[in-house]
C-alpha positions in Angstrom: 119.6 103.6 72.4 123.2 103.8 71.8 125.6 102.1 74.1 126.5 105.5 76.0 123.4 106.6 76.8 122.3 102.8 78.5 125.8 103.3 80.7 124.4 106.9 81.6 120.5 105.6 82.1 122.0 102.2 84.0 124.7 104.7 86.0 122.0 107.4 87.0 119.5 104.6 88.2 121.9 102.8 89.7 123.9 105.3 91.7 120.5 105.8 93.6 120.1 102.0 95.7 124.2 102.2 95.9 124.7 105.7 97.7 121.8 104.2 99.4 123.5 101.2 100.5 126.2 103.3 101.0 124.9 106.1 103.1 123.1 103.5 105.6 126.0 101.6 106.7 128.6 105.0 107.0 125.2 105.0 109.8 125.4 102.4 111.0 129.4 101.9 111.4 130.0 105.8 112.7 126.8 107.2 113.9 125.2 106.9 117.5 124.0 104.0 118.8 120.7 103.7 119.6 121.3 103.9 122.9 122.9 107.6 122.2 119.9 108.6 120.9 117.6 107.9 122.9 119.3 109.2 126.1 119.7 112.6 124.2 115.7 112.3 123.3 115.0 111.9 126.9 117.8 115.1 128.9 116.0 117.3 125.9 112.2 116.7 127.1 111.1 119.1 129.5 107.5 118.4 130.4 105.2 120.6 133.2 101.1 120.5 133.7 98.1 118.4 134.9 97.0 114.7 133.1 93.5 116.1 131.6 93.1 113.1 129.7 94.7 110.5 128.6 94.6 108.0 126.0 96.1 104.3 123.6 96.8 107.2 120.1 96.3 104.0 117.7 98.1 105.8 114.7 101.3 105.6 117.2 101.2 101.7 118.0 99.0 102.5 121.0 101.4 104.7 123.0 100.1 105.8 126.1 99.6 109.5 125.9 98.7 112.0 128.0 97.2 115.8 126.9 98.2 118.1 129.5 95.7 120.9 131.1 98.7 123.9 128.9 97.5 121.7 125.5 100.9 119.7 125.4 101.5 115.9 124.7 103.7 113.6 127.0 104.3 110.0 125.7 104.5 107.8 128.8 106.4 104.5 128.4 104.6 101.3 129.3 106.7 100.6 132.4 104.9 104.2 133.7 101.6 103.5 132.7 100.3 102.9 135.4 102.4 105.7 137.9 100.0 108.2 135.0 96.4 109.0 136.1 94.4 112.2 135.1 95.1 115.2 137.9 98.7 114.9 138.3 100.8 116.5 138.0 104.0 116.2 135.4 107.1 117.6 135.8 110.8 117.0 133.5 113.2 119.7 133.2 115.1 119.9 130.3 118.8 117.8 130.9 116.9 115.9 133.8 116.5 112.3 133.6 113.7 112.9 136.0 110.1 112.7 136.0 108.1 114.0 139.0 104.6 112.6 139.4 102.9 114.7 142.2 99.8 113.0 143.3 96.2 115.0 143.8 96.9 113.2 147.5 100.4 115.2 147.5 102.0 112.0 147.4 105.2 112.7 144.7 106.6 109.8 142.9 110.1 110.0 140.9 110.7 107.9 137.7 114.0 107.7 136.0 114.6 107.8 132.4 118.0 105.7 132.6 115.9 102.4 134.1 114.3 102.0 131.1 117.3 102.3 129.1 118.4 99.0 127.5 121.8 98.1 128.3 123.5 97.0 124.8 
């Protein structure tokens, strides 16, 4: 193989890892912080329904998950696992930080997503 051919091959295979490293560094310096990403995710979530089933999702880091009667799923934060039971009604409006839990006996619990975000 000629010297020019080797330079071309090394340039192609060397530019891919270099590009990935540069992209990673760019994201770390100029991308949103972890707190911003978590906050945006929490605000975009919309939940409404009655808890039909609770289980630990082994394929997703054993996260406690609720299946609602309308067949949607809700991943329960570790801090809230003891607050949510089968038969509870869950309601969270998109754009809100508050998850409302209506218990069978008429009791209402309001959980705030902001209490689960670690300060940086």
